[in-house]
C-alpha positions, 0 to 999 in steps of 0.5 A: 337970598333974594326973597320976593314977596308976591302981592298980585298974580299978575306979577310980570316976574313970575311968567315961568309959572303961568298956566302951568295946567295948560299942557299944549302950551307948556309943551311947546313954550318950555323947550323953546325957552330953554327951561323946564319946571321942577315940582316938589322939594325932592324933585328939585334937589335931585335936579340940583344934584344932577347939576341943573341950574335954577332960574327961580324958585316959587313957593309958599312961606311955610316951605322956606325952612325945608328949602333953606339950604337950597336957597342958601346955594343960590343967593342971587336967584330970585325966590318967589313967595306968596300966599297959596291963593296968589300961588294958585292963581298964578299956576292954575293948581294948589301947591301942595308939594312943597315948592316949584323951580324954574330950571334951565334946561341942560344942553342936549346930549350927543348921540354917538358918545351915549351909544358908545358908553351904553349896553342897554338902551330903551327907545320910545316911539311917539309915546305921548302920555307924560305919566308913562314917560315918567314911569318908564324913566323910573324903571329905566333908573332902577333896573339898569337901563343906560340911556333912553332915546325918544322919537321926534314926536315922543312927549317930552321927558322934562315936562312937569308931569313926567318929572314928577312921576320919575321922582327925578330919575329922569335927571339920572338917566342920560336921554337924547331926542332923535332927529331921524326915526326909525333912520337912527336904527342904522346908527344903533347897528353901527354901534353894535346894538341888537335892536328888539321891538316890543310887538305883538307878533306870531313870529316874535321871540318871547321875552325869556328867549331874548333875555337868554341870548344875553346880547352885549348891546341891546336896544329895546323899542317901545311903542306908542299907548294905542297903536303900538310900534309902526309897521316901519319900525317893526320891519326895520329892527333886528327882532321882535319880542313879546311878553307871554300873557295869561288869562286872555290878556293881550298886552300890558301898559307900556310903562308896565311892559318896560319894566318887565322887559328891562328886568329880563334883559338886564346885564348880569 
């Protein structure tokens, strides 16, 4: 393996790992440079199992034995090793989850084949919290959602925090960033999907009612954390649906709501 010991935080070879805590910088830089950061040995293994290719590894020396088999699989890929102090000075935080890897971002999936091969789809409109994105992907993987579509302004599913919260399941659920929203609803209908928006409306079906209809192909649309779905989206979908609440609670966090909806509307 190509083991490189870091002596200074200013080493230009590790620019992929600089300022990882600067969210606004990283969410622009990583897609533009065709890369993402995998954090922790478990997430790294899931990324590689999904066929993703590392461009470099970044870890403390004590984690070398734990990742030796992975490093041996990519003998020509640089593995940067340093003291905890040097690594923290580069990234901006203490590495306590084993290792990082800068990964090549996979090519985007095409929408039409994704729709053709799916029966249950989640659509995320303008969700900006990476923790929510990761939690939704984990629920999607666990509860039988075949694919996730994200709106043009939705947060990046391959951002470090989203990947970590998803426990790497973001690599297991196919996803696609839509170019037009809510215009893409037309394409979903043409592919045979019933589109259902989770929205607090007086005329909404209950989730149980939607689930009982057992649609062959169903797309559940989830809105942003603060305002929910836009009025344009709600008017464009086939039906709106709500989760009945008790004790005066008006709604659930979008990630919690997604898990409830995925379970109720799963393919039996």
